[in-house]
N, C-alpha and C positions, 0 to 999 in steps of 0.2 A: 795422586797422579793423573786420575781423570779428569780432576777439576783443572789441573795446570794445562792439560793437553787442550781442553775445551776453551780455556781462556787464549791459550796461543792461537789456536785456530781461529777463534773469534775476532781477535785483534788483528790478523793480519787479512781477514776477509773486507772488511769495511773501516777501518780506523777505530771504530766505536769498541768499547770494552764491554761485551756481551757476557752476562753470567750464565751459569748452567741452567738457572730455571728459565731464563729467556729461551735458551736453546731447546730446553725440553717442551715449553709451551707451544714453540713453532712446529716441532716435530709432531706433537699430539694433536695440534690443529691440522697439520696437513693430513695426517692419518685418518682424522675424523671426516674431514672434507671428502677424501677418498672412498672411505667405506660407505658414507651417505650416498655418495654418487652412485656406487654400485649398487646398493639397495634400491635405489630410485630406477635404475637401470633395470634390475631384476623385476621389480613391479611392473615397469612398463611393457617389457616383454612378455610377461605373463597376462596381463590385460589385454594386450594386442592378441596374443594366441587365444583367449577365451572368445575374442569378438570373432575371429574367423572360424573357430570351431562352431559356434553358434549358427554363423552364416551358412557354414557346409552342412550342418545338420538340417537346417530348412531346405536348403537346395536338394539334399538327399530325399527328405520327405516329400517333396514336390515331386520328383522324379518317381519315387515308390507310387504316389497317388496317381499319377498319369500311367504308370505301367498297369496298375490294377484297373484302371478305367479302360485301358487299351484290351486287356484280357477279358474283362466283362463284356465290352462291345463285341469282341470276337466270339466269345460263347453265344451272346445273343444272335448274332448273325449265323452262327452254325447252326442253332436252333430252328430258325425260319427258313433256312435253304436246305434242301436234300443234297448230300454228298454227291458231287459229280463222278461218273465212271472214267476215271482217267488212270494212269498207270502210277504205282506207288511212288512216293518220294523217297529218295535215297536215304539209307541209313547213315546219320552223320555222327561220328564221334564226337563227344564233349571237347570244347576248346578249338573247335574248327569253326571259322568264320564262315558266314553265308555267302560272302563275296568270293571267297576261295572256292566253294562248292560249286558257285555260278560259273567261274573261269573254268574249272575242271569239264563241268558238264558241256560248256561251249567248245572247248577243245576236242571232246569226244564227238559232239555233233558235227564238228567241222571235219573229222577224220571220217566219219562214216558219210558223208555228203560227198566226198571225193569217190568212194567206192559204190555209193548207190544205197548202202544199207542204213537202216535205222538203228544205231547204237544207244543203248540206254546205261546210264549209271545206276548202280543197284546199291553200293555203300561207298562212304568216303572214310578212311581210316589212316592215322599216322603211321608212317612205317617205323619200325622199331630199329634204330641204327645202333649199331655196336660201338662205333667210333664217329667222333665229331666229324663234318664235311671236310675240315682243314687236315685232319690227321690222315683222313681217307685220300685225299688228293696228294698229300705228301708220299704216301704209300705207292700210289698209282705212279707218281713222276719217277720215284726211286727205282721202282722194280721195272719199268719199261725197258725193252731190249733196245740195244744200240742201234 
């Protein structure tokens, strides 16, 4: 049955009389080409990824070396200079960027300048929020009196 169906399909396709072995060889060749292409693609992607991993590791090593050199330079400068008598730096929680602290300190100084007082930031901490800001805004909006 299979042989007759294959012959019927092959005779209708091109007018030539293909045998089952011809059809099987074309199918096997096509699948082989596809799988070889996939294997080559996987190899290419893995080699490409390896190249970029090595590049990123070199960059990270250079950054760490620069950071260690900067720390060593700061330590050397700290040993050479006596500590100036200035107000204590604010205590900053981990994860808060220095730019954010600078903006907060500038805002506090501006508020103090208006009243003629010298205000100082002693610490900067993240607020512990019970809900996310959008949920809090929705709650305020929905509970506002008419």
